[in-house]
N, CA, C and O atoms as CSV, one atom per row, in Angstrom:
chain,resi,resn,atom,element,x,y,z
A,1,MET,N,N,-10.542,9.584,12.351
A,1,MET,CA,C,-10.036,9.333,11.024
A,1,MET,C,C,-9.693,7.853,10.899
A,1,MET,O,O,-9.260,7.213,11.857
A,2,LYS,N,N,-9.901,7.324,9.687
A,2,LYS,CA,C,-9.575,5.920,9.431
A,2,LYS,C,C,-8.345,5.821,8.535
A,2,LYS,O,O,-8.203,6.540,7.546
A,3,VAL,N,N,-7.459,4.896,8.922
A,3,VAL,CA,C,-6.215,4.628,8.214
A,3,VAL,C,C,-6.223,3.153,7.826
A,3,VAL,O,O,-6.583,2.300,8.637
A,4,ALA,N,N,-5.827,2.847,6.589
A,4,ALA,CA,C,-5.742,1.450,6.143
A,4,ALA,C,C,-4.287,1.085,5.870
A,4,ALA,O,O,-3.486,1.921,5.453
A,5,ILE,N,N,-3.969,-0.178,6.115
A,5,ILE,CA,C,-2.612,-0.677,5.914
A,5,ILE,C,C,-2.701,-2.072,5.307
A,5,ILE,O,O,-3.417,-2.924,5.833
A,6,PRO,N,N,-1.982,-2.324,4.200
A,6,PRO,CA,C,-1.918,-3.696,3.672
A,6,PRO,C,C,-1.027,-4.527,4.602
A,6,PRO,O,O,0.127,-4.171,4.839
A,7,VAL,N,N,-1.561,-5.626,5.123
A,7,VAL,CA,C,-0.813,-6.399,6.115
A,7,VAL,C,C,-0.660,-7.860,5.705
A,7,VAL,O,O,-1.394,-8.385,4.868
A,8,ASN,N,N,0.327,-8.489,6.337
A,8,ASN,CA,C,0.526,-9.928,6.167
A,8,ASN,C,C,0.100,-10.629,7.451
A,8,ASN,O,O,-0.285,-9.970,8.417
A,9,LYS,N,N,0.164,-11.935,7.472
A,9,LYS,CA,C,-0.327,-12.697,8.622
A,9,LYS,C,C,0.502,-12.477,9.893
A,9,LYS,O,O,0.078,-12.863,10.982
A,10,ASN,N,N,1.675,-11.861,9.759
A,10,ASN,CA,C,2.521,-11.600,10.922
A,10,ASN,C,C,2.332,-10.195,11.477
A,10,ASN,O,O,3.158,-9.722,12.257
A,11,ASN,N,N,1.235,-9.511,11.076
A,11,ASN,CA,C,0.928,-8.148,11.497
A,11,ASN,C,C,1.999,-7.154,11.052
A,11,ASN,O,O,2.249,-6.146,11.713
A,12,GLY,N,N,2.621,-7.463,9.923
A,12,GLY,CA,C,3.600,-6.550,9.342
A,12,GLY,C,C,3.027,-5.898,8.101
A,12,GLY,O,O,2.092,-6.411,7.486
A,13,VAL,N,N,3.602,-4.755,7.740
A,13,VAL,CA,C,3.185,-4.078,6.513
A,13,VAL,C,C,3.603,-4.946,5.342
A,13,VAL,O,O,4.775,-5.301,5.216
A,14,ASP,N,N,2.652,-5.292,4.483
A,14,ASP,CA,C,2.976,-6.074,3.295
A,14,ASP,C,C,3.683,-5.157,2.300
A,14,ASP,O,O,3.196,-4.066,2.005
A,15,GLY,N,N,4.810,-5.589,1.792
A,15,GLY,CA,C,5.613,-4.783,0.873
A,15,GLY,C,C,5.032,-4.647,-0.515
A,15,GLY,O,O,5.589,-3.929,-1.345
A,16,HIS,N,N,3.920,-5.320,-0.791
A,16,HIS,CA,C,3.327,-5.257,-2.126
A,16,HIS,C,C,1.819,-5.073,-1.983
A,16,HIS,O,O,1.083,-6.045,-1.811
A,17,PHE,N,N,1.370,-3.843,-2.055
A,17,PHE,CA,C,-0.021,-3.452,-1.825
A,17,PHE,C,C,-1.035,-4.370,-2.498
A,17,PHE,O,O,-1.950,-4.865,-1.840
A,18,GLY,N,N,-0.888,-4.602,-3.786
A,18,GLY,CA,C,-1.888,-5.335,-4.554
A,18,GLY,C,C,-1.927,-6.824,-4.308
A,18,GLY,O,O,-2.816,-7.506,-4.820
A,19,HIS,N,N,-0.995,-7.349,-3.542
A,19,HIS,CA,C,-0.949,-8.786,-3.307
A,19,HIS,C,C,-0.944,-9.128,-1.818
A,19,HIS,O,O,-0.534,-10.220,-1.428
A,20,CYS,N,N,-1.401,-8.189,-0.994
A,20,CYS,CA,C,-1.399,-8.433,0.452
A,20,CYS,C,C,-2.487,-9.442,0.825
A,20,CYS,O,O,-3.395,-9.718,0.040
A,21,GLU,N,N,-2.377,-9.981,2.026
A,21,GLU,CA,C,-3.360,-10.954,2.511
A,21,GLU,C,C,-4.646,-10.278,2.961
A,21,GLU,O,O,-5.733,-10.835,2.808
A,22,MET,N,N,-4.521,-9.074,3.517
A,22,MET,CA,C,-5.680,-8.351,4.048
A,22,MET,C,C,-5.288,-6.901,4.283
A,22,MET,O,O,-4.117,-6.533,4.190
A,23,TYR,N,N,-6.292,-6.087,4.590
A,23,TYR,CA,C,-6.059,-4.697,4.970
A,23,TYR,C,C,-6.548,-4.514,6.392
A,23,TYR,O,O,-7.632,-4.975,6.750
A,24,LYS,N,N,-5.753,-3.845,7.197
A,24,LYS,CA,C,-6.176,-3.509,8.544
A,24,LYS,C,C,-6.657,-2.064,8.493
A,24,LYS,O,O,-5.920,-1.179,8.057
A,25,VAL,N,N,-7.883,-1.820,8.933
A,25,VAL,CA,C,-8.452,-0.474,8.963
A,25,VAL,C,C,-8.524,-0.046,10.424
A,25,VAL,O,O,-9.198,-0.674,11.241
A,26,ILE,N,N,-7.821,1.026,10.733
A,26,ILE,CA,C,-7.702,1.495,12.110
A,26,ILE,C,C,-8.363,2.862,12.230
A,26,ILE,O,O,-8.081,3.770,11.448
A,27,THR,N,N,-9.238,2.996,13.209
A,27,THR,CA,C,-9.902,4.266,13.468
A,27,THR,C,C,-9.191,4.971,14.617
A,27,THR,O,O,-9.014,4.415,15.700
A,28,LEU,N,N,-8.788,6.213,14.349
A,28,LEU,CA,C,-8.137,7.053,15.360
A,28,LEU,C,C,-9.108,8.147,15.778
A,28,LEU,O,O,-9.821,8.700,14.941
A,29,ASN,N,N,-9.139,8.462,17.068
A,29,ASN,CA,C,-9.982,9.567,17.521
A,29,ASN,C,C,-9.230,10.890,17.361
A,29,ASN,O,O,-8.124,10.917,16.822
A,30,GLU,N,N,-9.833,11.985,17.831
A,30,GLU,CA,C,-9.217,13.310,17.659
A,30,GLU,C,C,-7.900,13.459,18.414
A,30,GLU,O,O,-7.128,14.374,18.128
A,31,ASN,N,N,-7.630,12.566,19.383
A,31,ASN,CA,C,-6.355,12.565,20.116
A,31,ASN,C,C,-5.365,11.564,19.527
A,31,ASN,O,O,-4.336,11.262,20.130
A,32,ASN,N,N,-5.693,11.052,18.333
A,32,ASN,CA,C,-4.864,10.050,17.643
A,32,ASN,C,C,-4.695,8.761,18.438
A,32,ASN,O,O,-3.652,8.112,18.367
A,33,GLU,N,N,-5.720,8.398,19.191
A,33,GLU,CA,C,-5.730,7.133,19.914
A,33,GLU,C,C,-6.564,6.140,19.118
A,33,GLU,O,O,-7.588,6.498,18.536
A,34,ILE,N,N,-6.113,4.880,19.098
A,34,ILE,CA,C,-6.851,3.835,18.379
A,34,ILE,C,C,-8.131,3.518,19.137
A,34,ILE,O,O,-8.103,3.173,20.319
A,35,ILE,N,N,-9.266,3.644,18.429
A,35,ILE,CA,C,-10.545,3.313,19.065
A,35,ILE,C,C,-11.220,2.111,18.415
A,35,ILE,O,O,-12.176,1.563,18.965
A,36,ASN,N,N,-10.724,1.692,17.234
A,36,ASN,CA,C,-11.317,0.521,16.586
A,36,ASN,C,C,-10.344,-0.022,15.538
A,36,ASN,O,O,-9.595,0.732,14.917
A,37,THR,N,N,-10.371,-1.337,15.355
A,37,THR,CA,C,-9.574,-1.999,14.329
A,37,THR,C,C,-10.460,-3.014,13.623
A,37,THR,O,O,-11.160,-3.796,14.265
A,38,GLU,N,N,-10.422,-2.993,12.292
A,38,GLU,CA,C,-11.198,-3.937,11.489
A,38,GLU,C,C,-10.264,-4.590,10.465
A,38,GLU,O,O,-9.227,-4.030,10.110
A,39,ILE,N,N,-10.639,-5.759,10.007
A,39,ILE,CA,C,-9.912,-6.441,8.939
A,39,ILE,C,C,-10.793,-6.446,7.697
A,39,ILE,O,O,-11.973,-6.790,7.760
A,40,VAL,N,N,-10.208,-6.062,6.572
A,40,VAL,CA,C,-10.899,-6.097,5.280
A,40,VAL,C,C,-10.132,-7.077,4.403
A,40,VAL,O,O,-8.930,-6.920,4.188
A,41,ASP,N,N,-10.825,-8.082,3.900
A,41,ASP,CA,C,-10.173,-9.062,3.029
A,41,ASP,C,C,-9.663,-8.396,1.764
A,41,ASP,O,O,-10.285,-7.477,1.231
A,42,SER,N,N,-8.534,-8.869,1.299
A,42,SER,CA,C,-7.943,-8.356,0.075
A,42,SER,C,C,-8.540,-9.069,-1.130
A,42,SER,O,O,-8.628,-10.297,-1.143
A,43,PRO,N,N,-8.953,-8.306,-2.150
A,43,PRO,CA,C,-9.430,-8.967,-3.372
A,43,PRO,C,C,-8.254,-9.630,-4.082
A,43,PRO,O,O,-7.111,-9.193,-3.944
A,44,GLN,N,N,-8.533,-10.663,-4.826
A,44,GLN,CA,C,-7.475,-11.333,-5.579
A,44,GLN,C,C,-7.039,-10.464,-6.748
A,44,GLN,O,O,-7.865,-9.814,-7.389
A,45,GLY,N,N,-5.764,-10.454,-7.019
A,45,GLY,CA,C,-5.259,-9.737,-8.183
A,45,GLY,C,C,-4.649,-8.397,-7.833
A,45,GLY,O,O,-4.499,-8.040,-6.664
A,46,CYS,N,N,-4.312,-7.688,-8.846
A,46,CYS,CA,C,-3.607,-6.414,-8.749
A,46,CYS,C,C,-4.476,-5.355,-8.073
A,46,CYS,O,O,-5.675,-5.270,-8.339
A,47,GLY,N,N,-3.873,-4.554,-7.204
A,47,GLY,CA,C,-4.592,-3.511,-6.495
A,47,GLY,C,C,-5.171,-2.438,-7.389
A,47,GLY,O,O,-6.198,-1.845,-7.060
A,48,CYS,N,N,-4.525,-2.179,-8.522
A,48,CYS,CA,C,-5.038,-1.130,-9.409
A,48,CYS,C,C,-6.220,-1.616,-10.240
A,48,CYS,O,O,-6.930,-0.802,-10.831
A,49,LYS,N,N,-6.445,-2.927,-10.296
A,49,LYS,CA,C,-7.538,-3.471,-11.101
A,49,LYS,C,C,-8.701,-3.973,-10.244
A,49,LYS,O,O,-9.708,-4.442,-10.775
A,50,SER,N,N,-8.563,-3.876,-8.929
A,50,SER,CA,C,-9.635,-4.338,-8.044
A,50,SER,C,C,-10.486,-3.142,-7.615
A,50,SER,O,O,-10.233,-2.004,-8.010
A,51,ASN,N,N,-11.485,-3.425,-6.810
A,51,ASN,CA,C,-12.349,-2.358,-6.299
A,51,ASN,C,C,-11.975,-1.968,-4.873
A,51,ASN,O,O,-12.790,-1.369,-4.171
A,52,ILE,N,N,-10.765,-2.293,-4.430
A,52,ILE,CA,C,-10.385,-2.061,-3.040
A,52,ILE,C,C,-10.415,-0.575,-2.685
A,52,ILE,O,O,-10.755,-0.234,-1.552
A,53,ALA,N,N,-10.075,0.314,-3.607
A,53,ALA,CA,C,-10.099,1.751,-3.304
A,53,ALA,C,C,-11.516,2.197,-2.941
A,53,ALA,O,O,-11.710,2.911,-1.957
A,54,GLN,N,N,-12.500,1.780,-3.731
A,54,GLN,CA,C,-13.888,2.155,-3.450
A,54,GLN,C,C,-14.395,1.496,-2.160
A,54,GLN,O,O,-15.130,2.112,-1.388
A,55,THR,N,N,-13.998,0.254,-1.940
A,55,THR,CA,C,-14.406,-0.452,-0.718
A,55,THR,C,C,-13.899,0.278,0.515
A,55,THR,O,O,-14.656,0.515,1.457
A,56,LEU,N,N,-12.617,0.637,0.512
A,56,LEU,CA,C,-12.034,1.322,1.666
A,56,LEU,C,C,-12.614,2.723,1.830
A,56,LEU,O,O,-12.891,3.154,2.949
A,57,ALA,N,N,-12.798,3.434,0.721
A,57,ALA,CA,C,-13.375,4.783,0.785
A,57,ALA,C,C,-14.794,4.740,1.350
A,57,ALA,O,O,-15.179,5.615,2.125
A,58,SER,N,N,-15.568,3.731,0.967
A,58,SER,CA,C,-16.949,3.623,1.470
A,58,SER,C,C,-16.978,3.351,2.969
A,58,SER,O,O,-17.990,3.592,3.627
A,59,GLN,N,N,-15.864,2.847,3.511
A,59,GLN,CA,C,-15.768,2.607,4.954
A,59,GLN,C,C,-15.188,3.807,5.693
A,59,GLN,O,O,-15.013,3.768,6.911
A,60,GLY,N,N,-14.888,4.879,4.948
A,60,GLY,CA,C,-14.398,6.103,5.574
A,60,GLY,C,C,-12.893,6.235,5.674
A,60,GLY,O,O,-12.398,7.126,6.366
A,61,VAL,N,N,-12.151,5.365,4.997
A,61,VAL,CA,C,-10.690,5.444,5.039
A,61,VAL,C,C,-10.231,6.719,4.329
A,61,VAL,O,O,-10.702,7.036,3.237
A,62,LYS,N,N,-9.298,7.451,4.966
A,62,LYS,CA,C,-8.766,8.695,4.401
A,62,LYS,C,C,-7.282,8.609,4.084
A,62,LYS,O,O,-6.766,9.415,3.310
A,63,VAL,N,N,-6.577,7.621,4.686
A,63,VAL,CA,C,-5.127,7.488,4.497
A,63,VAL,C,C,-4.777,6.016,4.318
A,63,VAL,O,O,-5.289,5.159,5.038
A,64,MET,N,N,-3.892,5.721,3.342
A,64,MET,CA,C,-3.334,4.388,3.139
A,64,MET,C,C,-1.850,4.461,3.473
A,64,MET,O,O,-1.102,5.211,2.845
A,65,LEU,N,N,-1.427,3.683,4.460
A,65,LEU,CA,C,-0.018,3.572,4.802
A,65,LEU,C,C,0.506,2.325,4.106
A,65,LEU,O,O,0.267,1.211,4.572
A,66,ALA,N,N,1.210,2.496,3.008
A,66,ALA,CA,C,1.600,1.371,2.150
A,66,ALA,C,C,3.105,1.197,2.095
A,66,ALA,O,O,3.870,2.135,2.322
A,67,GLY,N,N,3.511,-0.032,1.787
A,67,GLY,CA,C,4.918,-0.309,1.503
A,67,GLY,C,C,5.161,-0.028,0.039
A,67,GLY,O,O,5.229,1.131,-0.370
A,68,GLY,N,N,5.295,-1.096,-0.768
A,68,GLY,CA,C,5.418,-0.960,-2.211
A,68,GLY,C,C,4.045,-0.869,-2.843
A,68,GLY,O,O,3.160,-1.670,-2.543
A,69,ILE,N,N,3.868,0.113,-3.721
A,69,ILE,CA,C,2.566,0.319,-4.361
A,69,ILE,C,C,2.801,0.967,-5.715
A,69,ILE,O,O,3.616,1.881,-5.844
A,70,GLY,N,N,2.089,0.492,-6.716
A,70,GLY,CA,C,2.244,1.014,-8.069
A,70,GLY,C,C,1.474,2.298,-8.288
A,70,GLY,O,O,0.565,2.634,-7.529
A,71,VAL,N,N,1.849,3.009,-9.336
A,71,VAL,CA,C,1.224,4.292,-9.646
A,71,VAL,C,C,-0.267,4.141,-9.958
A,71,VAL,O,O,-1.051,5.031,-9.627
A,72,GLY,N,N,-0.674,3.032,-10.590
A,72,GLY,CA,C,-2.086,2.811,-10.891
A,72,GLY,C,C,-2.917,2.707,-9.627
A,72,GLY,O,O,-4.004,3.280,-9.551
A,73,ALA,N,N,-2.422,1.986,-8.641
A,73,ALA,CA,C,-3.136,1.845,-7.370
A,73,ALA,C,C,-3.162,3.174,-6.621
A,73,ALA,O,O,-4.181,3.527,-6.027
A,74,VAL,N,N,-2.056,3.914,-6.642
A,74,VAL,CA,C,-2.023,5.228,-5.994
A,74,VAL,C,C,-3.084,6.131,-6.617
A,74,VAL,O,O,-3.821,6.812,-5.904
A,75,ASN,N,N,-3.159,6.136,-7.943
A,75,ASN,CA,C,-4.142,6.975,-8.629
A,75,ASN,C,C,-5.567,6.601,-8.256
A,75,ASN,O,O,-6.392,7.478,-8.001
A,76,LYS,N,N,-5.867,5.293,-8.220
A,76,LYS,CA,C,-7.224,4.852,-7.862
A,76,LYS,C,C,-7.574,5.249,-6.432
A,76,LYS,O,O,-8.690,5.689,-6.160
A,77,LEU,N,N,-6.623,5.093,-5.527
A,77,LEU,CA,C,-6.865,5.482,-4.140
A,77,LEU,C,C,-7.072,6.991,-4.030
A,77,LEU,O,O,-7.978,7.445,-3.332
A,78,ASN,N,N,-6.235,7.769,-4.718
A,78,ASN,CA,C,-6.380,9.229,-4.684
A,78,ASN,C,C,-7.724,9.678,-5.233
A,78,ASN,O,O,-8.369,10.554,-4.657
A,79,VAL,N,N,-8.154,9.080,-6.351
A,79,VAL,CA,C,-9.456,9.421,-6.935
A,79,VAL,C,C,-10.581,9.108,-5.946
A,79,VAL,O,O,-11.593,9.808,-5.914
A,80,ALA,N,N,-10.407,8.064,-5.146
A,80,ALA,CA,C,-11.411,7.678,-4.148
A,80,ALA,C,C,-11.320,8.544,-2.883
A,80,ALA,O,O,-12.078,8.336,-1.935
A,81,GLY,N,N,-10.394,9.512,-2.866
A,81,GLY,CA,C,-10.265,10.411,-1.721
A,81,GLY,C,C,-9.354,9.903,-0.625
A,81,GLY,O,O,-9.431,10.363,0.515
A,82,ILE,N,N,-8.483,8.948,-0.963
A,82,ILE,CA,C,-7.571,8.363,0.025
A,82,ILE,C,C,-6.148,8.832,-0.270
A,82,ILE,O,O,-5.625,8.611,-1.362
A,83,GLU,N,N,-5.533,9.478,0.713
A,83,GLU,CA,C,-4.135,9.894,0.609
A,83,GLU,C,C,-3.255,8.657,0.781
A,83,GLU,O,O,-3.544,7.806,1.622
A,84,VAL,N,N,-2.190,8.551,-0.005
A,84,VAL,CA,C,-1.290,7.401,0.080
A,84,VAL,C,C,0.071,7.852,0.599
A,84,VAL,O,O,0.677,8.784,0.069
A,85,ILE,N,N,0.535,7.178,1.636
A,85,ILE,CA,C,1.878,7.404,2.169
A,85,ILE,C,C,2.661,6.136,1.882
A,85,ILE,O,O,2.384,5.078,2.445
A,86,ARG,N,N,3.662,6.259,0.980
A,86,ARG,CA,C,4.426,5.107,0.490
A,86,ARG,C,C,5.706,4.888,1.301
A,86,ARG,O,O,6.192,5.784,1.991
A,87,GLY,N,N,6.231,3.671,1.194
A,87,GLY,CA,C,7.514,3.331,1.807
A,87,GLY,C,C,7.415,2.893,3.256
A,87,GLY,O,O,8.427,2.875,3.956
A,88,CYS,N,N,6.230,2.540,3.726
A,88,CYS,CA,C,6.050,2.117,5.120
A,88,CYS,C,C,6.482,0.654,5.289
A,88,CYS,O,O,6.280,-0.167,4.394
A,89,THR,N,N,7.068,0.346,6.424
A,89,THR,CA,C,7.523,-1.015,6.708
A,89,THR,C,C,7.317,-1.324,8.185
A,89,THR,O,O,6.965,-0.449,8.976
A,90,GLY,N,N,7.541,-2.571,8.534
A,90,GLY,CA,C,7.580,-2.971,9.931
A,90,GLY,C,C,6.256,-3.416,10.498
A,90,GLY,O,O,5.316,-3.739,9.772
A,91,ASN,N,N,6.207,-3.423,11.815
A,91,ASN,CA,C,5.036,-3.848,12.568
A,91,ASN,C,C,3.927,-2.809,12.434
A,91,ASN,O,O,4.172,-1.611,12.568
A,92,VAL,N,N,2.714,-3.272,12.170
A,92,VAL,CA,C,1.580,-2.378,11.938
A,92,VAL,C,C,1.283,-1.515,13.164
A,92,VAL,O,O,1.030,-0.318,13.026
A,93,ASP,N,N,1.309,-2.102,14.356
A,93,ASP,CA,C,0.998,-1.336,15.566
A,93,ASP,C,C,1.991,-0.190,15.767
A,93,ASP,O,O,1.596,0.922,16.117
A,94,GLN,N,N,3.271,-0.460,15.549
A,94,GLN,CA,C,4.292,0.578,15.690
A,94,GLN,C,C,4.136,1.639,14.608
A,94,GLN,O,O,4.298,2.831,14.871
A,95,LEU,N,N,3.818,1.199,13.378
A,95,LEU,CA,C,3.610,2.134,12.279
A,95,LEU,C,C,2.475,3.103,12.596
A,95,LEU,O,O,2.607,4.306,12.368
A,96,VAL,N,N,1.372,2.596,13.115
A,96,VAL,CA,C,0.235,3.456,13.451
A,96,VAL,C,C,0.620,4.436,14.562
A,96,VAL,O,O,0.250,5.609,14.512
A,97,ALA,N,N,1.357,3.960,15.556
A,97,ALA,CA,C,1.816,4.846,16.635
A,97,ALA,C,C,2.713,5.951,16.072
A,97,ALA,O,O,2.584,7.116,16.451
A,98,ASP,N,N,3.620,5.580,15.169
A,98,ASP,CA,C,4.508,6.565,14.555
A,98,ASP,C,C,3.730,7.544,13.680
A,98,ASP,O,O,4.038,8.736,13.662
A,99,TYR,N,N,2.721,7.050,12.952
A,99,TYR,CA,C,1.888,7.916,12.120
A,99,TYR,C,C,1.125,8.910,13.002
A,99,TYR,O,O,1.081,10.104,12.706
A,100,ALA,N,N,0.526,8.409,14.084
A,100,ALA,CA,C,-0.234,9.264,14.998
A,100,ALA,C,C,0.655,10.338,15.623
A,100,ALA,O,O,0.184,11.428,15.947
A,101,ALA,N,N,1.940,10.027,15.788
A,101,ALA,CA,C,2.885,10.985,16.365
A,101,ALA,C,C,3.475,11.927,15.305
A,101,ALA,O,O,4.320,12.766,15.617
A,102,GLY,N,N,3.025,11.782,14.052
A,102,GLY,CA,C,3.509,12.656,12.986
A,102,GLY,C,C,4.906,12.321,12.496
A,102,GLY,O,O,5.593,13.186,11.952
A,103,GLN,N,N,5.338,11.079,12.682
A,103,GLN,CA,C,6.700,10.677,12.336
A,103,GLN,C,C,6.811,9.914,11.017
A,103,GLN,O,O,7.895,9.440,10.676
A,104,ILE,N,N,5.720,9.787,10.274
A,104,ILE,CA,C,5.746,9.033,9.018
A,104,ILE,C,C,5.591,10.004,7.857
A,104,ILE,O,O,4.680,10.831,7.845
A,105,THR,N,N,6.488,9.897,6.881
A,105,THR,CA,C,6.399,10.722,5.673
A,105,THR,C,C,6.419,9.822,4.445
A,105,THR,O,O,6.901,8.690,4.492
A,106,ASP,N,N,5.897,10.337,3.366
A,106,ASP,CA,C,5.842,9.607,2.104
A,106,ASP,C,C,7.249,9.477,1.523
A,106,ASP,O,O,8.012,10.443,1.510
A,107,SER,N,N,7.591,8.279,1.045
A,107,SER,CA,C,8.914,8.054,0.448
A,107,SER,C,C,9.034,8.681,-0.934
A,107,SER,O,O,10.140,8.908,-1.424
A,108,GLY,N,N,7.887,8.960,-1.565
A,108,GLY,CA,C,7.897,9.560,-2.901
A,108,GLY,C,C,8.166,8.580,-4.017
A,108,GLY,O,O,8.342,8.987,-5.165
A,109,SER,N,N,8.202,7.278,-3.701
A,109,SER,CA,C,8.562,6.309,-4.723
A,109,SER,C,C,7.491,5.259,-4.907
A,109,SER,O,O,6.998,4.667,-3.947
A,110,ASN,N,N,7.138,5.037,-6.181
A,110,ASN,CA,C,6.154,4.018,-6.546
A,110,ASN,C,C,6.856,2.757,-6.997
A,110,ASN,O,O,7.977,2.806,-7.504
A,111,CYS,N,N,6.192,1.620,-6.810
A,111,CYS,CA,C,6.620,0.365,-7.428
A,111,CYS,C,C,6.226,0.472,-8.893
A,111,CYS,O,O,5.072,0.777,-9.194
A,112,GLU,N,N,7.129,0.236,-9.784
A,112,GLU,CA,C,6.801,0.234,-11.217
A,112,GLU,C,C,6.732,-1.217,-11.647
A,112,GLU,O,O,7.740,-1.923,-11.626
A,113,HIS,N,N,5.550,-1.665,-12.037
A,113,HIS,CA,C,5.315,-3.074,-12.372
A,113,HIS,C,C,5.184,-3.277,-13.868
A,113,HIS,O,O,5.017,-2.331,-14.638
A,114,HIS,N,N,5.262,-4.511,-14.245
A,114,HIS,CA,C,4.985,-4.944,-15.612
A,114,HIS,C,C,5.860,-4.237,-16.646
A,114,HIS,O,O,5.382,-3.836,-17.707
A,115,HIS,N,N,7.129,-4.092,-16.329
A,115,HIS,CA,C,8.041,-3.502,-17.292
A,115,HIS,C,C,8.268,-4.473,-18.440
A,115,HIS,O,O,8.428,-5.674,-18.217
A,116,GLU,N,N,8.283,-3.975,-19.634
A,116,GLU,CA,C,8.539,-4.817,-20.793
A,116,GLU,C,C,9.655,-4.206,-21.612
A,116,GLU,O,O,9.829,-2.987,-21.629
A,117,HIS,N,N,10.397,-5.037,-22.280
A,117,HIS,CA,C,11.489,-4.604,-23.123
A,117,HIS,C,C,11.196,-5.095,-24.537
A,117,HIS,O,O,10.970,-6.286,-24.748
A,118,HIS,N,N,11.198,-4.189,-25.495
A,118,HIS,CA,C,10.946,-4.573,-26.883
A,118,HIS,C,C,12.271,-4.880,-27.556
A,118,HIS,O,O,13.163,-4.033,-27.604
A,119,HIS,N,N,12.398,-6.087,-28.072
A,119,HIS,CA,C,13.582,-6.502,-28.792
A,119,HIS,C,C,13.498,-5.990,-30.222
A,119,HIS,O,O,12.414,-5.614,-30.666
A,120,GLU,N,N,14.585,-5.963,-30.945
A,120,GLU,CA,C,14.583,-5.387,-32.284
A,120,GLU,C,C,13.654,-6.120,-33.251
A,120,GLU,O,O,13.283,-5.556,-34.280
A,121,HIS,N,N,13.271,-7.354,-32.948
A,121,HIS,CA,C,12.364,-8.095,-33.825
A,121,HIS,C,C,10.913,-7.973,-33.376
A,121,HIS,O,O,10.054,-8.719,-33.848
A,122,GLY,N,N,10.630,-7.035,-32.467
A,122,GLY,CA,C,9.267,-6.795,-32.034
A,122,GLY,C,C,8.788,-7.700,-30.919
A,122,GLY,O,O,7.648,-7.560,-30.477
A,123,GLN,N,N,9.622,-8.636,-30.438
A,123,GLN,CA,C,9.181,-9.504,-29.367
A,123,GLN,C,C,9.336,-8.787,-28.015
A,123,GLN,O,O,10.245,-7.978,-27.829
A,124,LYS,N,N,8.451,-9.096,-27.100
A,124,LYS,CA,C,8.505,-8.506,-25.772
A,124,LYS,C,C,9.149,-9.502,-24.827
A,124,LYS,O,O,8.803,-10.683,-24.806
A,125,LEU,N,N,10.085,-9.005,-24.052
A,125,LEU,CA,C,10.730,-9.832,-23.040
A,125,LEU,C,C,10.406,-9.249,-21.681
A,125,LEU,O,O,10.564,-8.047,-21.471
A,126,LYS,N,N,9.958,-10.078,-20.760
A,126,LYS,CA,C,9.727,-9.596,-19.402
A,126,LYS,C,C,11.036,-9.689,-18.649
A,126,LYS,O,O,11.744,-10.693,-18.723
A,127,LEU,N,N,11.346,-8.636,-17.929
A,127,LEU,CA,C,12.589,-8.564,-17.183
A,127,LEU,C,C,12.295,-8.641,-15.694
A,127,LEU,O,O,11.325,-8.054,-15.214
A,128,LYS,N,N,13.133,-9.366,-14.968
A,128,LYS,CA,C,13.011,-9.386,-13.519
A,128,LYS,C,C,13.945,-8.327,-12.970
A,128,LYS,O,O,15.067,-8.173,-13.451
A,129,TYR,N,N,13.488,-7.599,-11.969
A,129,TYR,CA,C,14.341,-6.614,-11.342
A,129,TYR,C,C,13.923,-6.426,-9.897
A,129,TYR,O,O,12.809,-6.771,-9.503
A,130,LYS,N,N,14.829,-5.878,-9.121
A,130,LYS,CA,C,14.566,-5.542,-7.735
A,130,LYS,C,C,14.821,-4.056,-7.571
A,130,LYS,O,O,15.661,-3.477,-8.260
A,131,HIS,N,N,14.092,-3.451,-6.661
A,131,HIS,CA,C,14.393,-2.080,-6.300
A,131,HIS,C,C,14.017,-1.857,-4.849
A,131,HIS,O,O,13.181,-2.566,-4.289
A,132,LYS,N,N,14.640,-0.875,-4.260
A,132,LYS,CA,C,14.417,-0.582,-2.851
A,132,LYS,C,C,13.458,0.578,-2.698
A,132,LYS,O,O,13.430,1.501,-3.512
A,133,HIS,N,N,12.673,0.509,-1.638
A,133,HIS,CA,C,11.766,1.581,-1.255
A,133,HIS,C,C,12.360,2.278,-0.047
A,133,HIS,O,O,13.364,1.822,0.502
A,134,GLY,N,N,11.766,3.354,0.365
A,134,GLY,CA,C,12.195,4.020,1.582
A,134,GLY,C,C,12.107,3.066,2.757
A,134,GLY,O,O,11.339,2.105,2.721
A,135,HIS,N,N,12.868,3.316,3.772
A,135,HIS,CA,C,12.878,2.545,5.013
A,135,HIS,C,C,13.371,1.117,4.797
A,135,HIS,O,O,13.062,0.243,5.607
A,136,GLY,N,N,14.136,0.849,3.720
A,136,GLY,CA,C,14.795,-0.430,3.545
A,136,GLY,C,C,13.987,-1.553,2.924
A,136,GLY,O,O,14.527,-2.647,2.758
A,137,SER,N,N,12.724,-1.350,2.572
A,137,SER,CA,C,11.968,-2.447,1.956
A,137,SER,C,C,12.379,-2.613,0.495
A,137,SER,O,O,12.893,-1.685,-0.128
A,138,GLU,N,N,12.148,-3.790,-0.031
A,138,GLU,CA,C,12.590,-4.096,-1.385
A,138,GLU,C,C,11.503,-4.898,-2.101
A,138,GLU,O,O,10.870,-5.773,-1.511
A,139,CYS,N,N,11.295,-4.583,-3.392
A,139,CYS,CA,C,10.338,-5.319,-4.209
A,139,CYS,C,C,11.098,-6.057,-5.307
A,139,CYS,O,O,12.128,-5.581,-5.784
A,140,GLU,N,N,10.592,-7.207,-5.701
A,140,GLU,CA,C,11.114,-7.893,-6.880
A,140,GLU,C,C,9.958,-8.099,-7.836
A,140,GLU,O,O,8.897,-8.579,-7.438
A,141,HIS,N,N,10.156,-7.743,-9.089
A,141,HIS,CA,C,9.093,-7.793,-10.087
A,141,HIS,C,C,9.599,-8.417,-11.374
A,141,HIS,O,O,10.802,-8.544,-11.601
A,142,GLU,N,N,8.651,-8.800,-12.204
A,142,GLU,CA,C,8.988,-9.212,-13.567
A,142,GLU,C,C,8.792,-8.029,-14.457
A,142,GLU,O,O,9.013,-8.121,-15.664
């Protein structure tokens, strides 16, 4: 089985799926041992508007271990046949070991992006906010 993880240059789970530096695709054998690791470049822009779901699915990815991820990206990945486990943090190697041992569960929480507030005169104001994900990660958005 193949598992993908949005990563940063420090081999950590990137807390923002659509803006990660790259994706690490890890192949596990039937004993949940790592038999191959590949790097897939991240497309520029939002994860829900890119073709990353189809790219990963065409490579056989079945699970995405993500930190912060929006509902649009989750939907695109699910449509492509990729299960999404949200709220993942920390070192990628440890995360994969924990996943293989059955110790990783979905946080149940999506990053909600692009929130807008309509003022009484019809103008839209973008608001900055922070929120926490499972396992202590935090996103800041406009």
